[in-house]
KEVO-907244 format. One record per residue (C-alpha): residue in one letter; x, y, z negated. Coordinates in steps of 0.02 Angstrom, whole numbers, plus 50000, padded with zeros to 5 digits. Example, Ala and Ser with C-alpha at 12.3 -4.5 7.8 and 13.67 -1.06 7.14 Angstrom:
2
+----+-------+-------+-------+
: aa :    px :    py :    pz :
+----+-------+-------+-------+
:  A : 50615 : 49775 : 49610 :
:  S : 50684 : 49947 : 49643 :
+----+-------+-------+-------+
***
This chain:
250
+----+-------+-------+-------+
: aa :    px :    py :    pz :
+----+-------+-------+-------+
:  M : 50000 : 50000 : 50000 :
:  A : 50066 : 50171 : 50048 :
:  V : 50107 : 50287 : 49904 :
:  A : 50017 : 50455 : 49914 :
:  A : 50128 : 50608 : 49934 :
:  P : 50147 : 50688 : 49762 :
:  L : 50087 : 50859 : 49821 :
:  A : 49948 : 50798 : 49936 :
:  G : 49803 : 50919 : 49931 :
:  Q : 49905 : 51054 : 49845 :
:  V : 49962 : 51224 : 49909 :
:  A : 50138 : 51291 : 49887 :
:  L : 50195 : 51470 : 49920 :
:  V : 50382 : 51491 : 49952 :
:  T : 50448 : 51669 : 49963 :
:  G : 50593 : 51710 : 50077 :
:  A : 50567 : 51545 : 50167 :
:  S : 50618 : 51590 : 50344 :
:  R : 50799 : 51535 : 50324 :
:  G : 50931 : 51455 : 50214 :
:  I : 50881 : 51385 : 50046 :
:  G : 50702 : 51449 : 50063 :
:  A : 50677 : 51358 : 50228 :
:  A : 50748 : 51197 : 50153 :
:  I : 50630 : 51212 : 50005 :
:  A : 50480 : 51242 : 50118 :
:  C : 50521 : 51087 : 50221 :
:  E : 50549 : 50982 : 50065 :
:  L : 50381 : 51030 : 49990 :
:  G : 50299 : 50997 : 50158 :
:  Q : 50371 : 50821 : 50155 :
:  A : 50298 : 50801 : 49980 :
:  G : 50126 : 50832 : 50054 :
:  A : 50092 : 51013 : 50010 :
:  T : 50018 : 51140 : 50126 :
:  V : 50163 : 51262 : 50130 :
:  V : 50144 : 51450 : 50148 :
:  V : 50306 : 51513 : 50225 :
:  N : 50328 : 51691 : 50167 :
:  Y : 50445 : 51807 : 50261 :
:  A : 50483 : 51993 : 50259 :
:  S : 50531 : 52029 : 50440 :
:  S : 50590 : 51870 : 50527 :
:  A : 50426 : 51812 : 50605 :
:  E : 50511 : 51704 : 50736 :
:  A : 50618 : 51615 : 50607 :
:  A : 50468 : 51587 : 50494 :
:  A : 50371 : 51514 : 50640 :
:  A : 50515 : 51394 : 50672 :
:  V : 50505 : 51333 : 50491 :
:  V : 50318 : 51307 : 50510 :
:  N : 50351 : 51207 : 50669 :
:  R : 50480 : 51098 : 50579 :
:  I : 50357 : 51057 : 50441 :
:  E : 50217 : 51018 : 50563 :
:  A : 50332 : 50914 : 50674 :
:  A : 50368 : 50806 : 50521 :
:  G : 50182 : 50779 : 50494 :
:  G : 50155 : 50916 : 50365 :
:  S : 50046 : 51071 : 50357 :
:  A : 50110 : 51250 : 50349 :
:  W : 50076 : 51428 : 50399 :
:  A : 50177 : 51589 : 50393 :
:  L : 50131 : 51746 : 50297 :
:  Q : 50222 : 51912 : 50301 :
:  A : 50245 : 52014 : 50142 :
:  D : 50380 : 52116 : 50057 :
:  V : 50386 : 52040 : 49883 :
:  A : 50455 : 52201 : 49811 :
:  D : 50293 : 52290 : 49858 :
:  E : 50153 : 52267 : 49732 :
:  A : 50010 : 52294 : 49854 :
:  Q : 50084 : 52173 : 49982 :
:  V : 50111 : 52039 : 49850 :
:  D : 49933 : 52052 : 49788 :
:  S : 49869 : 52044 : 49968 :
:  M : 49980 : 51893 : 50003 :
:  V : 49913 : 51792 : 49856 :
:  K : 49735 : 51845 : 49898 :
:  A : 49760 : 51784 : 50077 :
:  V : 49824 : 51615 : 50016 :
:  L : 49675 : 51592 : 49902 :
:  E : 49552 : 51645 : 50037 :
:  R : 49625 : 51529 : 50167 :
:  D : 49673 : 51377 : 50063 :
:  G : 49562 : 51398 : 49910 :
:  R : 49698 : 51365 : 49783 :
:  L : 49880 : 51395 : 49738 :
:  D : 49971 : 51258 : 49644 :
:  V : 50156 : 51293 : 49667 :
:  L : 50250 : 51458 : 49678 :
:  V : 50434 : 51461 : 49723 :
:  N : 50512 : 51632 : 49698 :
:  N : 50659 : 51620 : 49816 :
:  A : 50668 : 51786 : 49910 :
:  G : 50826 : 51884 : 49876 :
:  I : 50960 : 51999 : 49946 :
:  T : 51138 : 52049 : 49904 :
:  R : 51217 : 52222 : 49910 :
:  D : 51389 : 52184 : 49840 :
:  G : 51514 : 52313 : 49779 :
:  L : 51614 : 52366 : 49628 :
:  V : 51513 : 52461 : 49498 :
:  M : 51618 : 52619 : 49513 :
:  R : 51577 : 52627 : 49699 :
:  M : 51403 : 52552 : 49699 :
:  K : 51267 : 52666 : 49764 :
:  T : 51113 : 52683 : 49656 :
:  A : 51008 : 52631 : 49805 :
:  D : 51105 : 52467 : 49820 :
:  W : 51080 : 52433 : 49635 :
:  Q : 50896 : 52470 : 49643 :
:  S : 50856 : 52374 : 49802 :
:  V : 50931 : 52214 : 49730 :
:  I : 50839 : 52235 : 49565 :
:  D : 50677 : 52276 : 49654 :
:  L : 50677 : 52122 : 49766 :
:  N : 50770 : 51992 : 49662 :
:  L : 50693 : 52030 : 49493 :
:  T : 50540 : 52140 : 49508 :
:  G : 50484 : 52036 : 49657 :
:  V : 50485 : 51881 : 49547 :
:  F : 50380 : 51972 : 49417 :
:  L : 50254 : 52034 : 49546 :
:  C : 50233 : 51864 : 49629 :
:  T : 50221 : 51774 : 49463 :
:  R : 50092 : 51895 : 49396 :
:  A : 49984 : 51881 : 49551 :
:  A : 49996 : 51691 : 49568 :
:  S : 49980 : 51653 : 49383 :
:  R : 49806 : 51726 : 49375 :
:  A : 49740 : 51587 : 49487 :
:  M : 49848 : 51454 : 49403 :
:  L : 49793 : 51502 : 49228 :
:  R : 49610 : 51495 : 49280 :
:  A : 49639 : 51323 : 49354 :
:  R : 49738 : 51271 : 49199 :
:  Q : 49875 : 51197 : 49305 :
:  G : 50021 : 51255 : 49411 :
:  R : 50208 : 51253 : 49430 :
:  I : 50318 : 51405 : 49455 :
:  I : 50499 : 51383 : 49506 :
:  N : 50617 : 51532 : 49511 :
:  I : 50779 : 51528 : 49609 :
:  T : 50912 : 51612 : 49505 :
:  S : 51102 : 51586 : 49521 :
:  V : 51250 : 51530 : 49420 :
:  V : 51310 : 51711 : 49424 :
:  G : 51158 : 51749 : 49316 :
:  L : 51242 : 51639 : 49185 :
:  F : 51421 : 51702 : 49192 :
:  G : 51424 : 51861 : 49299 :
:  N : 51534 : 51897 : 49448 :
:  A : 51647 : 52043 : 49489 :
:  G : 51576 : 52145 : 49632 :
:  Q : 51400 : 52080 : 49603 :
:  A : 51339 : 52177 : 49451 :
:  N : 51170 : 52211 : 49530 :
:  Y : 51144 : 52031 : 49589 :
:  S : 51208 : 51956 : 49426 :
:  A : 51097 : 52070 : 49322 :
:  A : 50945 : 52027 : 49427 :
:  K : 50976 : 51840 : 49418 :
:  A : 51007 : 51847 : 49230 :
:  G : 50843 : 51940 : 49217 :
:  V : 50756 : 51802 : 49313 :
:  I : 50815 : 51677 : 49182 :
:  G : 50744 : 51784 : 49042 :
:  L : 50582 : 51808 : 49138 :
:  T : 50571 : 51620 : 49169 :
:  R : 50582 : 51580 : 48984 :
:  S : 50463 : 51717 : 48931 :
:  N : 50333 : 51664 : 49058 :
:  A : 50355 : 51482 : 49011 :
:  A : 50308 : 51526 : 48832 :
:  E : 50159 : 51631 : 48890 :
:  F : 50086 : 51505 : 49012 :
:  A : 50116 : 51339 : 48925 :
:  G : 49949 : 51340 : 48835 :
:  R : 49858 : 51339 : 49003 :
:  G : 49957 : 51197 : 49080 :
:  V : 50069 : 51304 : 49190 :
:  T : 50255 : 51266 : 49187 :
:  V : 50391 : 51391 : 49232 :
:  N : 50568 : 51334 : 49268 :
:  A : 50719 : 51396 : 49364 :
:  V : 50851 : 51323 : 49479 :
:  A : 51024 : 51401 : 49478 :
:  P : 51124 : 51361 : 49635 :
:  G : 51311 : 51379 : 49641 :
:  F : 51402 : 51402 : 49807 :
:  I : 51287 : 51334 : 49942 :
:  E : 51331 : 51316 : 50126 :
:  S : 51262 : 51467 : 50220 :
:  D : 51312 : 51601 : 50345 :
:  M : 51365 : 51709 : 50198 :
:  T : 51476 : 51581 : 50111 :
:  A : 51554 : 51532 : 50278 :
:  E : 51637 : 51702 : 50280 :
:  L : 51719 : 51680 : 50109 :
:  D : 51892 : 51616 : 50069 :
:  Q : 51841 : 51441 : 50023 :
:  E : 52003 : 51374 : 49950 :
:  P : 51990 : 51459 : 49778 :
:  I : 51803 : 51425 : 49775 :
:  L : 51825 : 51238 : 49803 :
:  K : 51958 : 51231 : 49668 :
:  A : 51830 : 51296 : 49544 :
:  I : 51702 : 51163 : 49589 :
:  P : 51734 : 50993 : 49507 :
:  L : 51646 : 50901 : 49649 :
:  G : 51763 : 50988 : 49771 :
:  R : 51635 : 51046 : 49899 :
:  M : 51497 : 51171 : 49931 :
:  G : 51319 : 51120 : 49902 :
:  R : 51190 : 51099 : 50039 :
:  P : 51023 : 51191 : 50045 :
:  E : 50936 : 51022 : 50042 :
:  E : 51014 : 50984 : 49873 :
:  V : 50937 : 51141 : 49799 :
:  A : 50773 : 51095 : 49882 :
:  G : 50779 : 50924 : 49800 :
:  A : 50787 : 51003 : 49627 :
:  V : 50640 : 51115 : 49671 :
:  R : 50540 : 50965 : 49733 :
:  F : 50572 : 50876 : 49568 :
:  L : 50508 : 51023 : 49467 :
:  A : 50359 : 51050 : 49582 :
:  A : 50304 : 50873 : 49622 :
:  D : 50376 : 50743 : 49506 :
:  P : 50257 : 50691 : 49365 :
:  A : 50411 : 50673 : 49255 :
:  A : 50436 : 50862 : 49265 :
:  A : 50266 : 50897 : 49187 :
:  Y : 50345 : 50905 : 49014 :
:  M : 50483 : 51026 : 49068 :
:  T : 50461 : 51213 : 49051 :
:  G : 50577 : 51359 : 49018 :
:  Q : 50725 : 51261 : 49087 :
:  V : 50866 : 51309 : 49207 :
:  L : 50931 : 51169 : 49319 :
:  Q : 51106 : 51205 : 49383 :
:  V : 51143 : 51141 : 49558 :
:  D : 51325 : 51191 : 49565 :
:  G : 51438 : 51039 : 49581 :
:  G : 51489 : 51057 : 49399 :
:  M : 51552 : 51234 : 49420 :
:  V : 51470 : 51296 : 49261 :
:  M : 51462 : 51165 : 49124 :
:  R : 51367 : 51228 : 48973 :
+----+-------+-------+-------+
***
């Protein structure tokens, strides 16, 4: 007898899902049986390609544009999901940007844009989605943070601060929502293969990773799938799963 997909009949919204880790997460949740809402800010063509990948594998998905740093757009996005699909079971807050630079030279606009999208965006999406989840008395929220939110990183004060804030927000929301059956957890990737990391000097990075290699987007997606779909994760909330090859052992 075939085993039912763990997220069959459920709806998952993944922000920043048109490329990289977000796209891998969207495809993974599609394979788990969810109807996946592929959020994107400006890359409509890339988002459509992710939708096509999910559908080609037998899943269900559709794309939805919204800037997660914009309160009105976030509220409209969640409203559109509920109107079209009738429910929202899983939220993955993945959307993020970097604007790297040393603090003494960092422009206020570069600080603020990273905080607005990477931290305030998580708050806005969580607030909007949690209303439906709390009414339904079930739901799973997974926030993508970073190992730099745990230990900081020179030249990334804005990004590190935002990702550390996501961890605090995760734990606060976990405490608030637990009584209504909604879990809130985070995944903290280390160095993951991407266009951005391909441009870095990899030798010192690999020396700092006990497993001796970069991670793959699919490995982050696997952790998200566990938190979203595995019944064993139902008793986990307020946790941060590090997917970093052993880079940060705490």
